All heavy atoms as a GROMACS GRO file, in nm:
protein
  615
    1MET      N    1   1.379   0.287   0.213
    1MET     CA    2   1.297   0.172   0.181
    1MET      C    3   1.328   0.120   0.040
    1MET      O    4   1.334   0.001   0.017
    1MET     CB    5   1.149   0.209   0.194
    1MET     CG    6   1.054   0.095   0.159
    1MET     SD    7   1.067  -0.055   0.261
    1MET     CE    8   0.992   0.001   0.412
    2GLU      N    9   1.350   0.210  -0.055
    2GLU     CA   10   1.378   0.168  -0.192
    2GLU      C   11   1.506   0.083  -0.198
    2GLU      O   12   1.508  -0.020  -0.266
    2GLU     CB   13   1.390   0.290  -0.283
    2GLU     CG   14   1.410   0.253  -0.427
    2GLU     CD   15   1.404   0.375  -0.520
    2GLU    OE1   16   1.390   0.488  -0.471
    2GLU    OE2   17   1.416   0.355  -0.640
    3GLU      N   18   1.607   0.124  -0.126
    3GLU     CA   19   1.733   0.048  -0.127
    3GLU      C   20   1.712  -0.090  -0.062
    3GLU      O   21   1.765  -0.190  -0.111
    3GLU     CB   22   1.841   0.126  -0.051
    3GLU     CG   23   1.979   0.070  -0.070
    3GLU     CD   24   2.023   0.069  -0.217
    3GLU    OE1   25   1.989   0.164  -0.292
    3GLU    OE2   26   2.088  -0.028  -0.257
    4GLU      N   27   1.634  -0.096   0.044
    4GLU     CA   28   1.605  -0.223   0.111
    4GLU      C   29   1.534  -0.319   0.015
    4GLU      O   30   1.565  -0.437   0.008
    4GLU     CB   31   1.518  -0.199   0.233
    4GLU     CG   32   1.479  -0.324   0.307
    4GLU     CD   33   1.384  -0.297   0.422
    4GLU    OE1   34   1.358  -0.180   0.454
    4GLU    OE2   35   1.336  -0.394   0.482
    5ILE      N   36   1.440  -0.269  -0.065
    5ILE     CA   37   1.368  -0.352  -0.162
    5ILE      C   38   1.464  -0.402  -0.270
    5ILE      O   39   1.460  -0.517  -0.308
    5ILE     CB   40   1.249  -0.274  -0.220
    5ILE    CG1   41   1.143  -0.256  -0.112
    5ILE    CG2   42   1.189  -0.348  -0.340
    5ILE    CD1   43   1.031  -0.162  -0.149
    6LYS      N   44   1.550  -0.314  -0.320
    6LYS     CA   45   1.646  -0.354  -0.423
    6LYS      C   46   1.740  -0.464  -0.372
    6LYS      O   47   1.765  -0.561  -0.443
    6LYS     CB   48   1.729  -0.233  -0.467
    6LYS     CG   49   1.655  -0.137  -0.556
    6LYS     CD   50   1.742  -0.019  -0.595
    6LYS     CE   51   1.668   0.081  -0.678
    6LYS     NZ   52   1.751   0.199  -0.711
    7GLU      N   53   1.787  -0.451  -0.249
    7GLU     CA   54   1.875  -0.553  -0.191
    7GLU      C   55   1.804  -0.685  -0.178
    7GLU      O   56   1.860  -0.791  -0.206
    7GLU     CB   57   1.929  -0.506  -0.057
    7GLU     CG   58   2.030  -0.396  -0.066
    7GLU     CD   59   2.073  -0.343   0.069
    7GLU    OE1   60   2.049  -0.413   0.172
    7GLU    OE2   61   2.130  -0.233   0.074
    8TRP      N   62   1.679  -0.681  -0.133
    8TRP     CA   63   1.600  -0.804  -0.117
    8TRP      C   64   1.579  -0.873  -0.252
    8TRP      O   65   1.593  -0.995  -0.263
    8TRP     CB   66   1.466  -0.772  -0.050
    8TRP     CG   67   1.368  -0.883  -0.061
    8TRP    CD1   68   1.377  -1.007  -0.005
    8TRP    CD2   69   1.247  -0.882  -0.136
    8TRP    NE1   70   1.268  -1.081  -0.039
    8TRP    CE2   71   1.185  -1.007  -0.119
    8TRP    CE3   72   1.183  -0.786  -0.212
    8TRP    CZ2   73   1.064  -1.038  -0.179
    8TRP    CZ3   74   1.062  -0.818  -0.270
    8TRP    CH2   75   1.005  -0.943  -0.253
    9LEU      N   76   1.546  -0.797  -0.356
    9LEU     CA   77   1.523  -0.858  -0.487
    9LEU      C   78   1.649  -0.922  -0.543
    9LEU      O   79   1.640  -1.020  -0.619
    9LEU     CB   80   1.472  -0.750  -0.584
    9LEU     CG   81   1.331  -0.700  -0.559
    9LEU    CD1   82   1.300  -0.580  -0.645
    9LEU    CD2   83   1.229  -0.810  -0.583
   10GLN      N   84   1.764  -0.875  -0.503
   10GLN     CA   85   1.891  -0.933  -0.552
   10GLN      C   86   1.940  -1.049  -0.464
   10GLN      O   87   2.032  -1.117  -0.501
   10GLN     CB   88   1.997  -0.824  -0.559
   10GLN     CG   89   1.966  -0.720  -0.664
   10GLN     CD   90   2.063  -0.601  -0.659
   10GLN    OE1   91   2.148  -0.593  -0.572
   10GLN    NE2   92   2.045  -0.509  -0.751
   11SER      N   93   1.876  -1.072  -0.349
   11SER     CA   94   1.921  -1.174  -0.257
   11SER      C   95   1.855  -1.309  -0.292
   11SER      O   96   1.770  -1.319  -0.380
   11SER     CB   97   1.886  -1.137  -0.113
   11SER     OG   98   1.746  -1.151  -0.092
   12ASP      N   99   1.890  -1.413  -0.217
   12ASP     CA  100   1.833  -1.545  -0.234
   12ASP      C  101   1.711  -1.569  -0.144
   12ASP      O  102   1.657  -1.678  -0.139
   12ASP     CB  103   1.938  -1.653  -0.202
   12ASP     CG  104   2.048  -1.656  -0.308
   12ASP    OD1  105   2.022  -1.617  -0.422
   12ASP    OD2  106   2.161  -1.696  -0.273
   13ASN      N  107   1.671  -1.468  -0.069
   13ASN     CA  108   1.554  -1.483   0.018
   13ASN      C  109   1.428  -1.508  -0.063
   13ASN      O  110   1.406  -1.447  -0.165
   13ASN     CB  111   1.534  -1.357   0.103
   13ASN     CG  112   1.642  -1.339   0.207
   13ASN    OD1  113   1.700  -1.435   0.253
   13ASN    ND2  114   1.669  -1.215   0.241
   14ASN      N  115   1.346  -1.601  -0.015
   14ASN     CA  116   1.221  -1.634  -0.084
   14ASN      C  117   1.105  -1.547  -0.039
   14ASN      O  118   1.000  -1.548  -0.104
   14ASN     CB  119   1.186  -1.781  -0.060
   14ASN     CG  120   1.286  -1.872  -0.130
   14ASN    OD1  121   1.334  -1.838  -0.237
   14ASN    ND2  122   1.314  -1.985  -0.071
   15TYR      N  123   1.120  -1.479   0.072
   15TYR     CA  124   1.008  -1.402   0.122
   15TYR      C  125   1.057  -1.275   0.189
   15TYR      O  126   1.170  -1.264   0.230
   15TYR     CB  127   0.923  -1.482   0.220
   15TYR     CG  128   1.000  -1.526   0.342
   15TYR    CD1  129   1.004  -1.445   0.455
   15TYR    CD2  130   1.066  -1.646   0.345
   15TYR    CE1  131   1.075  -1.483   0.567
   15TYR    CE2  132   1.137  -1.685   0.457
   15TYR     CZ  133   1.141  -1.604   0.567
   15TYR     OH  134   1.211  -1.642   0.678
   16LYS      N  135   0.967  -1.178   0.197
   16LYS     CA  136   0.999  -1.052   0.261
   16LYS      C  137   0.871  -0.988   0.305
   16LYS      O  138   0.774  -0.983   0.229
   16LYS     CB  139   1.072  -0.959   0.162
   16LYS     CG  140   1.096  -0.819   0.210
   16LYS     CD  141   1.211  -0.813   0.305
   16LYS     CE  142   1.245  -0.670   0.339
   16LYS     NZ  143   1.344  -0.661   0.443
   17LEU      N  144   0.863  -0.944   0.427
   17LEU     CA  145   0.750  -0.869   0.477
   17LEU      C  146   0.786  -0.721   0.471
   17LEU      O  147   0.884  -0.677   0.527
   17LEU     CB  148   0.719  -0.908   0.622
   17LEU     CG  149   0.607  -0.830   0.690
   17LEU    CD1  150   0.474  -0.851   0.616
   17LEU    CD2  151   0.594  -0.869   0.835
   18ILE      N  152   0.706  -0.648   0.395
   18ILE     CA  153   0.728  -0.505   0.380
   18ILE      C  154   0.606  -0.435   0.437
   18ILE      O  155   0.494  -0.455   0.392
   18ILE     CB  156   0.746  -0.464   0.232
   18ILE    CG1  157   0.866  -0.539   0.172
   18ILE    CG2  158   0.764  -0.315   0.219
   18ILE    CD1  159   0.879  -0.523   0.023
   19HIS      N  160   0.628  -0.354   0.538
   19HIS     CA  161   0.519  -0.285   0.604
   19HIS      C  162   0.525  -0.136   0.568
   19HIS      O  163   0.629  -0.074   0.583
   19HIS     CB  164   0.531  -0.302   0.756
   19HIS     CG  165   0.423  -0.235   0.831
   19HIS    ND1  166   0.437  -0.111   0.887
   19HIS    CD2  167   0.297  -0.275   0.860
   19HIS    CE1  168   0.326  -0.077   0.947
   19HIS    NE2  169   0.238  -0.175   0.933
   20GLY      N  170   0.416  -0.083   0.518
   20GLY     CA  171   0.415   0.060   0.485
   20GLY      C  172   0.290   0.096   0.406
   20GLY      O  173   0.204   0.014   0.379
   21ASP      N  174   0.282   0.219   0.369
   21ASP     CA  175   0.170   0.271   0.290
   21ASP      C  176   0.187   0.219   0.147
   21ASP      O  177   0.285   0.247   0.079
   21ASP     CB  178   0.174   0.423   0.292
   21ASP     CG  179   0.055   0.488   0.222
   21ASP    OD1  180   0.002   0.427   0.127
   21ASP    OD2  181   0.017   0.597   0.262
   22SER      N  182   0.088   0.143   0.101
   22SER     CA  183   0.100   0.078  -0.030
   22SER      C  184   0.113   0.180  -0.144
   22SER      O  185   0.175   0.149  -0.245
   22SER     CB  186  -0.018  -0.014  -0.055
   22SER     OG  187  -0.141   0.056  -0.047
   23LYS      N  188   0.059   0.300  -0.128
   23LYS     CA  189   0.075   0.400  -0.234
   23LYS      C  190   0.221   0.442  -0.247
   23LYS      O  191   0.266   0.481  -0.354
   23LYS     CB  192  -0.010   0.524  -0.205
   23LYS     CG  193  -0.154   0.503  -0.241
   23LYS     CD  194  -0.229   0.634  -0.234
   23LYS     CE  195  -0.370   0.612  -0.283
   23LYS     NZ  196  -0.447   0.735  -0.292
   24ASN      N  197   0.297   0.434  -0.139
   24ASN     CA  198   0.439   0.468  -0.143
   24ASN      C  199   0.528   0.349  -0.177
   24ASN      O  200   0.633   0.364  -0.240
   24ASN     CB  201   0.482   0.527  -0.009
   24ASN     CG  202   0.410   0.654   0.024
   24ASN    OD1  203   0.372   0.731  -0.064
   24ASN    ND2  204   0.384   0.677   0.151
   25ILE      N  205   0.489   0.231  -0.131
   25ILE     CA  206   0.573   0.112  -0.145
   25ILE      C  207   0.558   0.046  -0.281
   25ILE      O  208   0.658   0.010  -0.345
   25ILE     CB  209   0.540   0.009  -0.034
   25ILE    CG1  210   0.562   0.070   0.105
   25ILE    CG2  211   0.622  -0.119  -0.052
   25ILE    CD1  212   0.701   0.110   0.136
   26LEU      N  213   0.437   0.027  -0.329
   26LEU     CA  214   0.416  -0.047  -0.455
   26LEU      C  215   0.491   0.011  -0.574
   26LEU      O  216   0.544  -0.066  -0.655
   26LEU     CB  217   0.267  -0.059  -0.486
   26LEU     CG  218   0.189  -0.153  -0.395
   26LEU    CD1  219   0.041  -0.153  -0.431
   26LEU    CD2  220   0.245  -0.293  -0.400
   27PRO      N  221   0.500   0.144  -0.590
   27PRO     CA  222   0.576   0.195  -0.705
   27PRO      C  223   0.724   0.160  -0.701
   27PRO      O  224   0.792   0.165  -0.803
   27PRO     CB  225   0.555   0.346  -0.697
   27PRO     CG  226   0.430   0.365  -0.620
   27PRO     CD  227   0.429   0.251  -0.520
   28LEU      N  228   0.777   0.124  -0.585
   28LEU     CA  229   0.918   0.088  -0.573
   28LEU      C  230   0.947  -0.054  -0.613
   28LEU      O  231   1.063  -0.091  -0.634
   28LEU     CB  232   0.963   0.110  -0.425
   28LEU     CG  233   0.945   0.247  -0.367
   28LEU    CD1  234   0.986   0.248  -0.220
   28LEU    CD2  235   1.026   0.350  -0.446
   29ILE      N  236   0.844  -0.138  -0.624
   29ILE     CA  237   0.863  -0.280  -0.653
   29ILE      C  238   0.849  -0.302  -0.804
   29ILE      O  239   0.747  -0.269  -0.862
   29ILE     CB  240   0.760  -0.364  -0.575
   29ILE    CG1  241   0.778  -0.341  -0.425
   29ILE    CG2  242   0.772  -0.511  -0.612
   29ILE    CD1  243   0.675  -0.407  -0.339
   30PRO      N  244   0.952  -0.360  -0.865
   30PRO     CA  245   0.947  -0.381  -1.011
   30PRO      C  246   0.835  -0.479  -1.050
   30PRO      O  247   0.804  -0.572  -0.976
   30PRO     CB  248   1.084  -0.441  -1.042
   30PRO     CG  249   1.169  -0.415  -0.923
   30PRO     CD  250   1.079  -0.402  -0.807
   31ASP      N  251   0.779  -0.460  -1.168
   31ASP     CA  252   0.680  -0.552  -1.221
   31ASP      C  253   0.737  -0.693  -1.228
   31ASP      O  254   0.855  -0.714  -1.250
   31ASP     CB  255   0.636  -0.510  -1.362
   31ASP     CG  256   0.555  -0.381  -1.361
   31ASP    OD1  257   0.508  -0.340  -1.253
   31ASP    OD2  258   0.540  -0.322  -1.469
   32ASN      N  259   0.650  -0.791  -1.207
   32ASN     CA  260   0.683  -0.935  -1.217
   32ASN      C  261   0.793  -0.978  -1.119
   32ASN      O  262   0.863  -1.076  -1.145
   32ASN     CB  263   0.725  -0.970  -1.360
   32ASN     CG  264   0.616  -0.943  -1.459
   32ASN    OD1  265   0.500  -0.976  -1.433
   32ASN    ND2  266   0.649  -0.881  -1.570
   33SER      N  267   0.807  -0.909  -1.006
   33SER     CA  268   0.911  -0.949  -0.911
   33SER      C  269   0.853  -1.014  -0.786
   33SER      O  270   0.928  -1.069  -0.706
   33SER     CB  271   0.994  -0.826  -0.872
   33SER     OG  272   0.914  -0.731  -0.804
   34ILE      N  273   0.724  -1.010  -0.767
   34ILE     CA  274   0.662  -1.070  -0.652
   34ILE      C  275   0.536  -1.146  -0.695
   34ILE      O  276   0.481  -1.124  -0.803
   34ILE     CB  277   0.624  -0.965  -0.544
   34ILE    CG1  278   0.532  -0.859  -0.602
   34ILE    CG2  279   0.747  -0.902  -0.486
   34ILE    CD1  280   0.482  -0.761  -0.500
   35HIS      N  281   0.491  -1.238  -0.609
   35HIS     CA  282   0.375  -1.322  -0.641
   35HIS      C  283   0.249  -1.278  -0.568
   35HIS      O  284   0.140  -1.295  -0.621
   35HIS     CB  285   0.403  -1.468  -0.606
   35HIS     CG  286   0.515  -1.526  -0.686
   35HIS    ND1  287   0.501  -1.562  -0.816
   35HIS    CD2  288   0.644  -1.552  -0.653
   35HIS    CE1  289   0.614  -1.608  -0.862
   35HIS    NE2  290   0.705  -1.602  -0.766
   36THR      N  291   0.260  -1.227  -0.447
   36THR     CA  292   0.143  -1.198  -0.368
   36THR      C  293   0.159  -1.070  -0.288
   36THR      O  294   0.266  -1.045  -0.232
   36THR     CB  295   0.117  -1.312  -0.266
   36THR    OG1  296   0.106  -1.435  -0.336
   36THR    CG2  297  -0.011  -1.288  -0.188
   37ILE      N  298   0.053  -0.991  -0.285
   37ILE     CA  299   0.045  -0.874  -0.198
   37ILE      C  300  -0.081  -0.891  -0.116
   37ILE      O  301  -0.189  -0.917  -0.170
   37ILE     CB  302   0.039  -0.742  -0.278
   37ILE    CG1  303   0.168  -0.719  -0.352
   37ILE    CG2  304   0.007  -0.626  -0.184
   37ILE    CD1  305   0.168  -0.597  -0.441
   38ILE      N  306  -0.069  -0.877   0.014
   38ILE     CA  307  -0.186  -0.886   0.102
   38ILE      C  308  -0.202  -0.749   0.167
   38ILE      O  309  -0.107  -0.694   0.221
   38ILE     CB  310  -0.166  -0.993   0.210
   38ILE    CG1  311  -0.150  -1.132   0.143
   38ILE    CG2  312  -0.284  -0.994   0.306
   38ILE    CD1  313  -0.111  -1.240   0.238
   39THR      N  314  -0.322  -0.699   0.159
   39THR     CA  315  -0.350  -0.570   0.221
   39THR      C  316  -0.488  -0.572   0.284
   39THR      O  317  -0.571  -0.655   0.249
   39THR     CB  318  -0.339  -0.455   0.117
   39THR    OG1  319  -0.357  -0.330   0.185
   39THR    CG2  320  -0.442  -0.468   0.008
   40SER      N  321  -0.509  -0.486   0.374
   40SER     CA  322  -0.640  -0.475   0.440
   40SER      C  323  -0.674  -0.327   0.447
   40SER      O  324  -0.644  -0.260   0.544
   40SER     CB  325  -0.632  -0.535   0.581
   40SER     OG  326  -0.756  -0.520   0.644
   41PRO      N  327  -0.739  -0.276   0.342
   41PRO     CA  328  -0.774  -0.134   0.347
   41PRO      C  329  -0.878  -0.106   0.455
   41PRO      O  330  -0.961  -0.192   0.485
   41PRO     CB  331  -0.832  -0.108   0.208
   41PRO     CG  332  -0.878  -0.241   0.159
   41PRO     CD  333  -0.788  -0.342   0.222
   42PRO      N  334  -0.870   0.010   0.514
   42PRO     CA  335  -0.970   0.043   0.618
   42PRO      C  336  -1.108   0.060   0.557
   42PRO      O  337  -1.122   0.095   0.441
   42PRO     CB  338  -0.918   0.176   0.675
   42PRO     CG  339  -0.830   0.231   0.568
   42PRO     CD  340  -0.776   0.117   0.491
   43TYR      N  341  -1.209   0.029   0.637
   43TYR     CA  342  -1.346   0.055   0.592
   43TYR      C  343  -1.367   0.205   0.580
   43TYR      O  344  -1.305   0.282   0.651
   43TYR     CB  345  -1.446  -0.004   0.692
   43TYR     CG  346  -1.443  -0.155   0.698
   43TYR    CD1  347  -1.399  -0.221   0.811
   43TYR    CD2  348  -1.484  -0.231   0.591
   43TYR    CE1  349  -1.397  -0.359   0.817
   43TYR    CE2  350  -1.483  -0.369   0.594
   43TYR     CZ  351  -1.439  -0.431   0.707
   43TYR     OH  352  -1.437  -0.568   0.713
   44TRP      N  353  -1.460   0.243   0.495
   44TRP     CA  354  -1.488   0.384   0.471
   44TRP      C  355  -1.548   0.450   0.596
   44TRP      O  356  -1.643   0.398   0.654
   44TRP     CB  357  -1.584   0.398   0.353
   44TRP     CG  358  -1.621   0.540   0.324
   44TRP    CD1  359  -1.537   0.640   0.287
   44TRP    CD2  360  -1.750   0.597   0.331
   44TRP    NE1  361  -1.607   0.757   0.269
   44TRP    CE2  362  -1.739   0.732   0.296
   44TRP    CE3  363  -1.876   0.546   0.363
   44TRP    CZ2  364  -1.846   0.818   0.293
   44TRP    CZ3  365  -1.984   0.632   0.359
   44TRP    CH2  366  -1.967   0.767   0.324
   45GLN      N  367  -1.486   0.560   0.638
   45GLN     CA  368  -1.535   0.644   0.748
   45GLN      C  369  -1.544   0.573   0.882
   45GLN      O  370  -1.625   0.609   0.966
   45GLN     CB  371  -1.670   0.706   0.713
   45GLN     CG  372  -1.667   0.805   0.600
   45GLN     CD  373  -1.600   0.936   0.640
   45GLN    OE1  374  -1.618   0.987   0.750
   45GLN    NE2  375  -1.522   0.990   0.551
   46GLN      N  376  -1.458   0.470   0.905
   46GLN     CA  377  -1.467   0.393   1.030
   46GLN      C  378  -1.366   0.435   1.135
   46GLN      O  379  -1.399   0.438   1.251
   46GLN     CB  380  -1.455   0.244   1.002
   46GLN     CG  381  -1.573   0.188   0.927
   46GLN     CD  382  -1.702   0.206   1.002
   46GLN    OE1  383  -1.714   0.164   1.117
   46GLN    NE2  384  -1.799   0.270   0.941
   47ARG      N  385  -1.242   0.464   1.094
   47ARG     CA  386  -1.141   0.503   1.195
   47ARG      C  387  -1.024   0.573   1.130
   47ARG      O  388  -0.998   0.555   1.012
   47ARG     CB  389  -1.094   0.380   1.272
   47ARG     CG  390  -1.026   0.274   1.189
   47ARG     CD  391  -0.980   0.156   1.274
   47ARG     NE  392  -1.088   0.094   1.346
   47ARG     CZ  393  -1.153  -0.015   1.307
   47ARG    NH1  394  -1.116  -0.077   1.198
   47ARG    NH2  395  -1.250  -0.064   1.377
   48SER      N  396  -0.955   0.647   1.210
   48SER     CA  397  -0.834   0.714   1.166
   48SER      C  398  -0.715   0.638   1.220
   48SER      O  399  -0.708   0.605   1.338
   48SER     CB  400  -0.832   0.858   1.219
   48SER     OG  401  -0.711   0.920   1.183
   49TYR      N  402  -0.618   0.611   1.131
   49TYR     CA  403  -0.500   0.537   1.172
   49TYR      C  404  -0.381   0.625   1.202
   49TYR      O  405  -0.281   0.578   1.253
   49TYR     CB  406  -0.460   0.436   1.062
   49TYR     CG  407  -0.560   0.323   1.053
   49TYR    CD1  408  -0.666   0.329   0.964
   49TYR    CD2  409  -0.548   0.212   1.135
   49TYR    CE1  410  -0.758   0.226   0.957
   49TYR    CE2  411  -0.639   0.109   1.128
   49TYR     CZ  412  -0.743   0.116   1.038
   49TYR     OH  413  -0.834   0.014   1.032
   50ASN      N  414  -0.389   0.752   1.168
   50ASN     CA  415  -0.280   0.844   1.204
   50ASN      C  416  -0.338   0.981   1.230
   50ASN      O  417  -0.454   1.008   1.207
   50ASN     CB  418  -0.170   0.843   1.098
   50ASN     CG  419  -0.215   0.901   0.965
   50ASN    OD1  420  -0.277   1.007   0.962
   50ASN    ND2  421  -0.184   0.835   0.857
   51LYS      N  422  -0.254   1.069   1.275
   51LYS     CA  423  -0.301   1.203   1.311
   51LYS      C  424  -0.321   1.294   1.192
   51LYS      O  425  -0.392   1.392   1.199
   51LYS     CB  426  -0.204   1.264   1.412
   51LYS     CG  427  -0.204   1.189   1.543
   51LYS     CD  428  -0.104   1.246   1.639
   51LYS     CE  429  -0.114   1.164   1.767
   51LYS     NZ  430   0.002   1.158   1.842
   52ASN      N  431  -0.257   1.262   1.079
   52ASN     CA  432  -0.270   1.344   0.960
   52ASN      C  433  -0.382   1.287   0.874
   52ASN      O  434  -0.361   1.204   0.789
   52ASN     CB  435  -0.138   1.348   0.883
   52ASN     CG  436  -0.150   1.432   0.756
   52ASN    OD1  437  -0.246   1.504   0.738
   52ASN    ND2  438  -0.052   1.419   0.670
   53THR      N  439  -0.503   1.332   0.896
   53THR     CA  440  -0.619   1.276   0.826
   53THR      C  441  -0.650   1.346   0.696
   53THR      O  442  -0.748   1.316   0.629
   53THR     CB  443  -0.744   1.279   0.916
   53THR    OG1  444  -0.769   1.414   0.952
   53THR    CG2  445  -0.726   1.192   1.038
   54SER      N  446  -0.566   1.441   0.654
   54SER     CA  447  -0.596   1.517   0.533
   54SER      C  448  -0.598   1.430   0.408
   54SER      O  449  -0.672   1.455   0.316
   54SER     CB  450  -0.497   1.632   0.516
   54SER     OG  451  -0.367   1.582   0.502
   55ASN      N  452  -0.516   1.325   0.404
   55ASN     CA  453  -0.515   1.238   0.288
   55ASN      C  454  -0.517   1.090   0.327
   55ASN      O  455  -0.468   1.006   0.255
   55ASN     CB  456  -0.394   1.268   0.199
   55ASN     CG  457  -0.263   1.241   0.271
   55ASN    OD1  458  -0.261   1.209   0.388
   55ASN    ND2  459  -0.153   1.250   0.200
   56GLU      N  460  -0.575   1.061   0.439
   56GLU     CA  461  -0.575   0.925   0.489
   56GLU      C  462  -0.679   0.839   0.418
   56GLU      O  463  -0.795   0.878   0.403
   56GLU     CB  464  -0.603   0.924   0.640
   56GLU     CG  465  -0.584   0.789   0.702
   56GLU     CD  466  -0.598   0.793   0.853
   56GLU    OE1  467  -0.595   0.902   0.910
   56GLU    OE2  468  -0.615   0.687   0.911
   57PHE      N  469  -0.636   0.724   0.371
   57PHE     CA  470  -0.724   0.632   0.302
   57PHE      C  471  -0.835   0.584   0.394
   57PHE      O  472  -0.811   0.549   0.509
   57PHE     CB  473  -0.642   0.512   0.251
   57PHE     CG  474  -0.718   0.426   0.159
   57PHE    CD1  475  -0.735   0.461   0.026
   57PHE    CD2  476  -0.773   0.308   0.204
   57PHE    CE1  477  -0.807   0.380  -0.060
   57PHE    CE2  478  -0.844   0.226   0.117
   57PHE     CZ  479  -0.860   0.262  -0.014
   58GLY      N  480  -0.958   0.585   0.345
   58GLY     CA  481  -1.073   0.543   0.424
   58GLY      C  482  -1.151   0.660   0.483
   58GLY      O  483  -1.263   0.642   0.531
   59LEU      N  484  -1.094   0.778   0.478
   59LEU     CA  485  -1.164   0.895   0.533
   59LEU      C  486  -1.207   0.993   0.423
   59LEU      O  487  -1.226   1.111   0.446
   59LEU     CB  488  -1.075   0.968   0.634
   59LEU     CG  489  -1.044   0.886   0.760
   59LEU    CD1  490  -0.955   0.966   0.853
   59LEU    CD2  491  -1.170   0.842   0.830
   60GLU      N  492  -1.227   0.942   0.301
   60GLU     CA  493  -1.275   1.027   0.192
   60GLU      C  494  -1.412   1.081   0.227
   60GLU      O  495  -1.487   1.023   0.307
   60GLU     CB  496  -1.284   0.944   0.062
   60GLU     CG  497  -1.151   0.897   0.009
   60GLU     CD  498  -1.098   0.772   0.074
   60GLU    OE1  499  -1.161   0.717   0.166
   60GLU    OE2  500  -0.991   0.729   0.033
   61GLU      N  501  -1.447   1.190   0.165
   61GLU     CA  502  -1.577   1.257   0.192
   61GLU      C  503  -1.695   1.173   0.148
   61GLU      O  504  -1.800   1.174   0.211
   61GLU     CB  505  -1.582   1.394   0.124
   61GLU     CG  506  -1.488   1.496   0.184
   61GLU     CD  507  -1.528   1.537   0.325
   61GLU    OE1  508  -1.648   1.554   0.350
   61GLU    OE2  509  -1.437   1.549   0.409
   62THR      N  510  -1.681   1.103   0.036
   62THR     CA  511  -1.794   1.023  -0.018
   62THR      C  512  -1.749   0.880  -0.041
   62THR      O  513  -1.630   0.852  -0.061
   62THR     CB  514  -1.846   1.082  -0.150
   62THR    OG1  515  -1.745   1.063  -0.250
   62THR    CG2  516  -1.882   1.227  -0.138
   63VAL      N  517  -1.846   0.790  -0.043
   63VAL     CA  518  -1.816   0.650  -0.073
   63VAL      C  519  -1.764   0.636  -0.215
   63VAL      O  520  -1.681   0.550  -0.243
   63VAL     CB  521  -1.936   0.559  -0.044
   63VAL    CG1  522  -2.048   0.579  -0.146
   63VAL    CG2  523  -1.893   0.413  -0.036
   64THR      N  524  -1.808   0.721  -0.306
   64THR     CA  525  -1.760   0.718  -0.443
   64THR      C  526  -1.611   0.747  -0.449
   64THR      O  527  -1.536   0.677  -0.518
   64THR     CB  528  -1.838   0.819  -0.531
   64THR    OG1  529  -1.976   0.785  -0.526
   64THR    CG2  530  -1.790   0.820  -0.673
   65GLU      N  531  -1.565   0.848  -0.374
   65GLU     CA  532  -1.421   0.878  -0.368
   65GLU      C  533  -1.343   0.760  -0.311
   65GLU      O  534  -1.234   0.728  -0.357
   65GLU     CB  535  -1.396   1.002  -0.283
   65GLU     CG  536  -1.439   1.131  -0.346
   65GLU     CD  537  -1.416   1.247  -0.249
   65GLU    OE1  538  -1.507   1.274  -0.168
   65GLU    OE2  539  -1.306   1.305  -0.256
   66TYR      N  540  -1.398   0.699  -0.208
   66TYR     CA  541  -1.336   0.582  -0.145
   66TYR      C  542  -1.316   0.469  -0.245
   66TYR      O  543  -1.207   0.414  -0.258
   66TYR     CB  544  -1.419   0.536  -0.025
   66TYR     CG  545  -1.376   0.407   0.036
   66TYR    CD1  546  -1.259   0.399   0.112
   66TYR    CD2  547  -1.451   0.290   0.022
   66TYR    CE1  548  -1.219   0.280   0.170
   66TYR    CE2  549  -1.412   0.170   0.079
   66TYR     CZ  550  -1.296   0.166   0.153
   66TYR     OH  551  -1.255   0.049   0.210
   67VAL      N  552  -1.422   0.435  -0.318
   67VAL     CA  553  -1.415   0.328  -0.418
   67VAL      C  554  -1.316   0.366  -0.529
   67VAL      O  555  -1.236   0.281  -0.573
   67VAL     CB  556  -1.553   0.294  -0.476
   67VAL    CG1  557  -1.544   0.198  -0.593
   67VAL    CG2  558  -1.642   0.237  -0.365
   68GLU      N  559  -1.316   0.489  -0.573
   68GLU     CA  560  -1.220   0.533  -0.675
   68GLU      C  561  -1.077   0.516  -0.625
   68GLU      O  562  -0.990   0.473  -0.702
   68GLU     CB  563  -1.248   0.679  -0.717
   68GLU     CG  564  -1.373   0.695  -0.800
   68GLU     CD  565  -1.408   0.840  -0.827
   68GLU    OE1  566  -1.346   0.930  -0.768
   68GLU    OE2  567  -1.504   0.860  -0.901
   69ASN      N  568  -1.052   0.548  -0.499
   69ASN     CA  569  -0.916   0.530  -0.444
   69ASN      C  570  -0.881   0.381  -0.438
   69ASN      O  571  -0.768   0.344  -0.466
   69ASN     CB  572  -0.907   0.592  -0.305
   69ASN     CG  573  -0.882   0.740  -0.312
   69ASN    OD1  574  -0.835   0.790  -0.412
   69ASN    ND2  575  -0.916   0.812  -0.206
   70LEU      N  576  -0.976   0.295  -0.400
   70LEU     CA  577  -0.950   0.152  -0.399
   70LEU      C  578  -0.913   0.102  -0.537
   70LEU      O  579  -0.817   0.027  -0.554
   70LEU     CB  580  -1.074   0.075  -0.352
   70LEU     CG  581  -1.098   0.058  -0.204
   70LEU    CD1  582  -1.234  -0.011  -0.180
   70LEU    CD2  583  -0.988  -0.021  -0.140
   71LEU      N  584  -0.986   0.148  -0.637
   71LEU     CA  585  -0.964   0.103  -0.775
   71LEU      C  586  -0.836   0.160  -0.834
   71LEU      O  587  -0.786   0.106  -0.933
   71LEU     CB  588  -1.084   0.136  -0.860
   71LEU     CG  589  -1.212   0.062  -0.823
   71LEU    CD1  590  -1.329   0.114  -0.909
   71LEU    CD2  591  -1.195  -0.088  -0.839
   72SER      N  592  -0.784   0.266  -0.777
   72SER     CA  593  -0.662   0.326  -0.833
   72SER      C  594  -0.540   0.236  -0.817
   72SER      O  595  -0.438   0.256  -0.880
   72SER     CB  596  -0.634   0.461  -0.768
   72SER     OG  597  -0.591   0.446  -0.633
   73PHE      N  598  -0.550   0.131  -0.737
   73PHE     CA  599  -0.439   0.036  -0.714
   73PHE      C  600  -0.438  -0.074  -0.819
   73PHE      O  601  -0.349  -0.155  -0.820
   73PHE     CB  602  -0.447  -0.026  -0.575
   73PHE     CG  603  -0.414   0.071  -0.467
   73PHE    CD1  604  -0.515   0.134  -0.397
   73PHE    CD2  605  -0.283   0.102  -0.437
   73PHE    CE1  606  -0.485   0.224  -0.296
   73PHE    CE2  607  -0.252   0.190  -0.337
   73PHE     CZ  608  -0.354   0.252  -0.267
   74THR      N  609  -0.541  -0.083  -0.902
   74THR     CA  610  -0.547  -0.194  -0.999
   74THR      C  611  -0.483  -0.157  -1.130
   74THR      O  612  -0.456  -0.043  -1.159
   74THR     CB  613  -0.691  -0.238  -1.024
   74THR    OG1  614  -0.764  -0.128  -1.078
   74THR    CG2  615  -0.755  -0.288  -0.897
   0.00000   0.00000   0.00000
C-alpha cells in the first residue's frame, strides 16, 4: 500500500480512492499532500466489522475509550 500511495502522489492523477484502516493508511500519506479525507467510524458497541475484535474500532469497553480513540486521529 505504501508504494501505491507514493506512485499516486508522483502521478498527474487528481484523485485516488484508498480503502483501508485509517490507523494504518494515514501515517503513510505525507502532510499537505491531500485535501479531503472522508471516513465513517462505526458507532460505539453497535457491530463488528471483522472477526478479530480484540482491537476493533467501535468495540471499546467504555464510551470514554471510544471517544479517546476518535480523538487520537486529530
